N, C-alpha and C positions, 0 to 999 in steps of 0.2 A: 504494500500500500504506500502511496506517495506520502511524503511528509505533510503536505498541505491537507490531504484527505484525513490524516490522523488528527491534525489540529482542528479541522472542522468537525470531526466526530467528537472530539473532547468537549466542544462547545455545547453539545446536546445534553450534557450532564446537568441535571437540575440541582439547584442548591438544596442541601439537606436541611433538616429541621435544626434550628439553632440550639446550641447547648448552653447550659449555665456555666458561666465562668466567674471566678472570684473577682470582686471589684478591685480596681487599681487606684492607688492614692496619687500617682503623679504620671506625667507623660513619660518620664524616664523609665518608670516601672512598666508602663505599657509597651515601650519599645523592647524592653527585656523579655516580656512575655511573648511578644511577636517573634523575637529572635529564637526563643525556645521552640515555638511552633515550627519555625522554618527548619531548625536543626533536626527536629523529630519528624518533619514532613507531615505535620498534623493539619490537614486541610480544614477540618471542622473548627479547630481552635483558631486558625488564621482567619477563617470566615467570621467567627464570632467577634474577634478583637478589632478587625478592620472594617468589615462590611456591616455586621449587625449593630455594632455600637456607633457606626457612621463616623469614623475618624475623619474629622474635618480640619484639624489643625495643620495648615500647610507648611509649618516650620519643620515638620518631621518627614515630609513627603520625599525630599531628596535622599535623606538617610535611609528611609525604607525602600526606596527604589534601588539603591545600591545593594541593599540586603536581599531583596526579592528577585531582581532581574537575573542574577546568575543561576537561579533555579529553573529557568526556562531553557532546558536542554532537551535534546532528543532522548537521552537516557531517562530523564524524569518523565517525559511524555510516554515512553513505552512502559515503564514500571509503575508509575503512579499518575495516571491521567487526571484523576480528580484533583490532586494537589496542583498539578500543572494548570488546570482550569481555574482553580481558586486564585493562584498567583496572578494569572492573566486578568482576572476580574478586579483584583486589588490594584494592579497597575492602571487599568482603565479608570478606576475610581480616582486615582491620584491625578490622572490626566484631566479629568473633568472638574475636579474640585480644586486643584492646585493652581499656583501662579503659572501662566502660560510660558513666559520666558524661562523661568526657573526650571520647570518640568521639561521644557524643550531640551535644554542642555543636559539634564539628568538622563533623559532617554537617549540622546545622541551619544553620550559618553558610553553607554552600554553597547550601542551598535558599532562603535568605532573600532572595536577590537577583533572583529571577524571571529567571534568565539563559537557561535553555533547557528545553524540555519533556522532552528526552531525559535531561538531568541530573536533573530532578525525578522522572521515572519510575524511574530507576536508583537514586537515593539512597533511595527509599522502603523497599525491602527491608532496606537497611543500618540505617536508623532503626528499623525494626521489630525487628531483631535486638538492638540495644542496649537498647531499651525493655523487651523481654522478659527481658533479663538483670538488670533491676532491678525485680522485682515488688513490693518493699516501698518505700513512700515515693516512688513514681514519679508521683503525681498531678500535681505541678507541672510535671514534665518532659513528661508527656503533654499538658498544657494548652498549653505552649509549642510543642510539635510540631504540634498541631492548629491553632493560630493561624497558624503560618507556612505550613503546607501548605494550609490553607483560603485564606489570603491570595493564594497563587499562583493558585488557581482563580478567585478573585474578581478578580484582576488581568487575566485574559483578557478582552478586549473582547467585548461582546455582539454577536451578528450584526446585520447591517443589517436594517431593518424592511421586508423585501421583501413586496410585496403579491401573494402567490401564493395561488391558489385551486385546489381540487380536487386533481387529480393533480400539479399544479405544486408542491405543498408538499413532494413528495419531493425536489425539487431543493435544499431547505434544507441537506441534509447535504453538499452540494458546497461550502458556504461553509467557508473555511479556519478561521474562528473556531470554528465548530461542530465541525470535525474535531479541533481542539485540546481541546475539552471531552470529546469521545468518546475521546481518548487518555488524558487525565489522570485523569478521574473513575473509570474502572474500576481503575486502578492505586491510587488513593486508597482505594477500597472494599476492595481486596485487602489493603492495609496495615492496615485497621481490623479485619479478620476475627478475628485472635486475641484482640483486646481485647473484641470483641462477645460472644464465646463463652467468655470467661475464667471458670474455675470459682472460685466464692467460697470463701474459707476460713471456718471457723466462728467465728473470733474477731470480737468486736464492732468492734474498731478496723479490721480489714480490711474488714468490711461497710460501715463508714462511708466508707472510701476508695473502695470499689467503687461506692457510690451517687454519689459525686462524679464518678467516671470516667464513669458512665452519663450523667449530666447533660451532661458535656462532649461525649460521643459523639453524644447526641441533638442538641445545638446544632449540631455540625458537619454532621451529615447533613441536618438541616432547613434549614441555610443553603443547601444545594444546590438546594432547592426554589425559592428566590428567584433564585438565580444558579447555574446557567443554565436550569433546567428550565422556568421561565416562558417563556423565549424559544425553546424547542424544540417541535417538533411530535411529540408522543409518542402520538398517537391511533393505535389499531389496531382494526380491525373483523375479528373472527375469522370472521364469516360469509362474508367474501369469499375466504377461503383464501389470501390474500396473505402473503408472508413479513414478519416484523416488521423494522422499521427498527433501525439501530444505536442511535438515540436511545431507542427503546422498550426495547431490551435494557438500556441503561444505566440508565434510570429504574427498571426492574424490580429490578436489582441493589441500587440504593439503598433502595428501599422494603422489599425483603427484609431488608436489613441493619438498617434501622430497626425492623422487626418483631421482631428478635432481642432488643431492649432496651426496646421499648415495647409493652405489652400492650393499650393502649386509645388508638387514635388520636383518638377523640372528646375524651378528656380533654386531649390535647395542643392541639387547636384551641381548646377551651373555655378552657383555662388562659391562653392568649395573650390572648383577647378579654377575659376577666375581669380579667387583670392590667392591661391598658391602661385599661379602664374604671375600675378601682379607683384607679389612679394619677391619672387625671383628677379623679375625685370627691374624692380626698384633697387635691389642690391647691386645689380650690374650697372644701371644707368645713373643713379644718383651720385653726385660728386661727394667726396669725403669731406667732412667738416674738420675744422681744426679741433684738436683735443680739448682745448679750453672751452670752445663754444659748445661742443656736444655735452661736456660735463655740466656746463651752466644750464643748458636746456633740460637735462635730466633732473638736476637739482630743483629747477623751477617747477617742473611737473610734480615731483615728489612733494614739494612744499604745498602746492595747491591741493593735492590729494589729502595730505595730512590735515590741512586747515578745514577741508570739507568734512572729513570724518569727525574732526573735533567738534564742528558746529552741528553735526547730525543731519545735515541737509543732503538731499538727493538719495538717501537710503543706499548709497554705495553704487548707484548706476554708473557714475563717472569712473569708478575703478576699472570698469571693463570697457569704457567707451573707446579707449585707444587700442584695446586688444580685442580683435574680433573673435567670436566663438568659433574657433577653427574646428571643422569636422574632418575626421580622417578620410583620406581618399578610399580606403578600404570600406569604411562605413557607407560612403556615397555609392561605391560600386555594388555593395550588397543591396542597397535600396533600389538601385537601378534594375538589378536582377529580379527583385521581388515584384516590382511594378511591371516590368516588360515581359518577363517569362511567366511568373506565377499570377500576374494580373491582380495583385493585392494593391488596393488604393489606386486602381486605374482611373477612377473618376477624379482623382487629383492630378492627373497628367494631361496637359493640353494637347488637343488633336489638331494643331495648326502647323506642325512641322512636317516636312517631307521625310520619307523613309531614308533617303540618302543622307539628309542632314543628321538624322538620329543615329545612323550608322557611324558617321564621323564623330558625333557627340559622345557615343558610347565607347569609342576606342580606348581612351585612357582608363576607363573602368574595366574594360576587357583585359587590358594589360595588367592591371593590379591583381585581378583574380587569377589570371593564367600563370602569373609568376609567384603566386603564394604557395607555401609549402603544404598546406592542407589539401587533401584530395577533394574534400567537399567544396573548397573554394575554386579549384580547377574545374570541377564539374559545373559550377555556376558560370565561370568564364566561358567555357565552351558552349554551354546552353544559350548564354546571352549573345554570343557571336553568331551562332547558328540561327537564332530567332530573328535577329535583325537582318540577316541575309535572306531568310525565307520570305520576308515581306517585300523584297525587291524583285522586279522582273528580270528575265535573262537579258544580258548585254546592255543593261541600263546604267551601270556604274562607269562613269567616264574615266579615261586613262589618266587624266590629271589628278584623280584621287590618290594615285600613288605618290604624288608630290607631297602629300601629307605625311610627315615623318611618323606620326602615330600609326598610320596604316601599315607600313612595313614593319614597325615594331610589333604590332599585334600579329602579323603573319609569322614573324620569327618566333614569337611566343607560342603560337599554335604549332609550329614545327617542333619546338622544344617539347611540347606535350606529346606529339606523335612519336618522338624518339625516346624520351627519358621517363615518361610517366609510368610507374609500375602497374597501374590499373589498365587492364586490357579494354575495359568498357570506355574509359576516357580516351585511350589512344584511338579506338575505332571511331568514336564520335568526332574527335579532332580531325581524323583523316577524311571523314564524310564532309565536315565543314570546310576543310581545305579544298576538296574537289568542288564543292558548291561555289566557293569564292570565285573560281575561274569562270563558271558559267554566268555569273552576275556581271563580270567585267566586259566591256566592249572589246572587240578583237585586238586592238592596239594595246590595250591594258593587259590582256592575257599574255601577249607576246613579251611585253616588258616585264611582267611578273615572272614569267618562265625564265627569262634571261637573268633576272635578279636572283632567283632561287638557285639556278644552275651555277651561277658565278660564285655565290657566297656560301652555299650549303655544301658541306663535305660528306654528308651521310649518303651512302649509296642507295638506300631504300627510298629516301625522299626524292632523290634525282630520278629514280626509276618511275615514281609516281608522276612526276612532271613530264617525263618523256612519254608515258602512257597518255597523258592528257593531250600532249602535242600530236600524238598519233590519231587520237579521236578527232581533233580539229582538222587535220589533213584529210581524214576520211570523210568528214562532213562536207568539206569544200569540194572534194572530188565527186562525191555523190550529187551535189548540187549541179556541178558542171555536166554530169551525165544526164541528169533529168532535163536540163535545158537543151542539150544536143538532141535528145529524143523528141522534145517538144518542137524544136525548130524543124526537124525532118518531117514531123507530122503536118505542121502548118505549111511547109513548102510543098508537100505532096498534094494537099487539099487545094492550094492556090494554083498549082500547075494544072490540076484537073479542071478547075473553074476558069482557067485562063487569066488568073490574077497576075498582078505585077510582082515587083520585088518584095521580098520578105521584109517586114518592118523591123525595127530595132528589137532585139531579143536579149539585150544585156540585162537579164533579170537574175543572173547568177549572183552568188554572194561574192561579188567582186572585191568587197572590202576585206573579206577573209582571205581571198587569194592573194591580194596585194600584201597582206600582213604576214602570211606564213609561207609564201612561195618565193622562189628565186633567192635573192641575196639574203633576205631575212631568214629563210630556212637554213642557209649555209651558216649564218651566225649562230643559230641555235644548235646546229650539228657540231660546230666547232667546240661549243661548250659541252655537249653531250658526249663527244668522243675524246675528250681530254683525258689522258692517262697521266697521273701525277709523276710517275717515274718511267714512262715509256714502257718498253717490254718488261722491265724489272718491277712493274707495279704488282702489288699483291692482288692477284686475280680472284682469290676467294673473297677478300674484303670488298672488292669492286664488282662482285658477280652480278648483283641486282642491276646496276646501271649498265653493265656491259650487255647483259641479256636483253634489257629493254631497248638499248640502242641497236643491237643486231636485229631484233624483231621489227623495229621501226624501219631500218634500211631494207629488210626483206619485204615489208609491206609496201614501201614506196616502189621497189623494183617491180613487184607483181601488179600493183595497182595503177602505176603510171607508165605506160609503154614508151619506148624510145621515140616512136613516131610523133607522140604528143609532147612529152616532157613538160607537162604543165608546171610541175613543182621545181623543175630544174635539177632533179636528182641525178640525171645522166650527165649533166655537165660537171658534177662533183664525183662521179664514179671513180675516175682515176685518182683523184685526191684521196678519196676514202680508202682505196686499196693500198696506196703507198703509205699514207700517214696513220691509218688506224687498223685496218684488217690484218695487215702483215705483222704489226706490233702485237695485236691480240693473239695471233696464231703463234708467234714466237714466245710470248709470255705464257700461253697455255702449255706449250711443249715443255718449257722449263719447269713450270709448276707441277705438271703431271709427273715428270721425272723425279723432282725433288720429293714429292709426297709419296710416290711409289717406292722410292728408296727407303724412306723412313718407315713405311708400312712393312716392307720386307724385313727390315732390321727388327721391328717389333715382333713379327711372327717368328723370327729366328731366335728371339730371346735376347738380342743385342740392343738393350735399351740405351739409346743415346740421349735420352731426355733428362739427363742430369742425375740418373741413379748411380752412376759411377763417379767416384770422387776424382777430381782433377780433370774431368772431361765435360765440356759443355754440350748443349744441344744445338744442332743446326736449325731446328724448327721451334719457334716460340709460339705457344698457344695460350690464350687467355680468354675468359668470358667476362664481359662487362654488362651489368644490369643497372639502369638508371645512373650511368656514369661511374659506378663503383665496380672495381674488379673483384671477382669472386676468388676464393682460395684456389690453389693449383689443382688441376684435374688429376684424377687417378689414371693408371695405365689403361684400364678398360675404356674410360671416357675418351682419352686421347686416341685410342684405336678407332672408336666410333666416329670421332671428328675427322680423322684422316680418310676413312672409308666414305663418309658423306662428302668430303671435299672432292675426292676422285669422281664420285657420281656427278657432282655439280660441274666439274671440268668436262666430263663426257657430254653433258647436255649442251654446254657452251660450244664445244667443238663441233657438235652436230649442226647447231644453228649457224655457226661460222662457215662450215663447209657448204651448207645450203646457200648462204648468201653469195659466197665466191662462185659457186656453180651457176647461180642465176645470172650473175653479172657476166660471166664468160659466155653463157648461152645467149644472152641478149646481144652481146657484142658480135658473136658469130652470125646471128640472124641478121643483124644490121649490115655486116660485111657481105653476106650472101645477097641481100636485097640490092645493095649498091653495085655489086659486080654484075648482077643480072641486068640492071638498068644500063 
């Protein structure tokens, strides 16, 4: 049972019949009797001395609060719930009958130690009572309360970075740390409710106080986005009909509360980014003052603040006038995810911006989420990126979008997730988003992004994905050309039969795509795709993905684009490809096969050259890296399997390479025969 449920259940206990207690001669004796009841955990005696005799002398409330509050622990709640309930009722009595300011600091002192979640949850209603008793000039008190209460939540450790996928993510809520968040945050939101819906008075001074309170409340609620909601799985698919998780209910309460005081979530996110950017620009652009002048300005500001505090005017608003309530970029990113992907508080997001603008607007938030260490944050970043792309039509993102540095940064972050994220589900989602990104760019932008990735990325698998996308683009353009040729022939035949004139313009092909990916542009892409870092000495196994993808691309172009047409210009590059790439790959494969075969033969003969003999090193170095970390050395059996798998990979590469060379030679012979016949 959740802690909050236990506390709620304890409140159902009714007060027992009062017992007769001996009279007390003084207040000091009364305090001593109450201390005895607390030591014995006598709930009926405590009830009789505090509640039945209606202890109303406020001079002892602070002392009794210090005595009673430490009893509000989870242990006492489990073992003696009636005593726990009696203590809670006594503290509530003190809050209602005592001096508001005095009891405020007494309760705040108890919360400030992060002692127990049960104490935290139980003290919140008492703090709420005393704060509501001082509606005028309470801004500073509310600020202190929010700082202390928020510090308790921030003090709860974040959950472990479990690598859970699919239905396994539901197990996150079994983590004791997440359960603590789910107990304390709803209680904190309940504490804030009367301040969120507080009716403003018409006086200008009260309105100023209220505006400052609203800023404090926004800051406290948005801080929950960074800690802990970034670490919680709050996704819910209404189409499945499944029940919502506790984390989902919790975040819905927070967003609903935030919507009470913030009418435009877009402005909240934009203000954070603008504030950070402005701060950086100011540091770079503003001229440096002389030391004496800056010190004098600082002293003047401090003196003005001290005078205002001493006079008691302004209720402390000016203390924060020069310091904006800065919201963490991570909190803003989490809020953007909740609104855009989970559609929480969507009625507080303006629908006046284009999808393209919102994509660029979300890029900094996507970067923050994708580069976070928590798997749940990475999931939010990929989902946010994918969602914004899904709302755009194909080929609608202009090429100049790549001029935005945030765009390429987000793409690099996405590639990092594809390569290094331990979660297969996240890697798969990132790969799908990466492919979708190319379909949303216009053809020029696709080519430029392909060049950027092939030029900067060193990962063979990522390069092979880009080459596969290039192959699909070429296939689409060639199919368009074939369709138009057939259409022209059909129209020409009909007009010939009807005696019509010349065929009208039929340049309905995807000429833009042809201009972008054919000819010189194709050669530039192939130069990047066929680059071997060390020529024939390149590690063929490490580069196997990109080499296989490149060979398949060349084979596709040879078969799909005949010499007679040469639309793509591939035949003008055939000699260059043979001399600069295919021969190097063939030589590199021959050396790699010979090297691995020799090592495999030595293993089978029992001659382990992998370092098992002292004073003799290994000619072949093998290692496995996961998420950028190298695993411990492999055993002999594992090394044997790796070498056998490598030889199989080399055989496949040699088969494809032989087919490519055979096709090129065959096409050249056919061309020569046609030429000689003519």
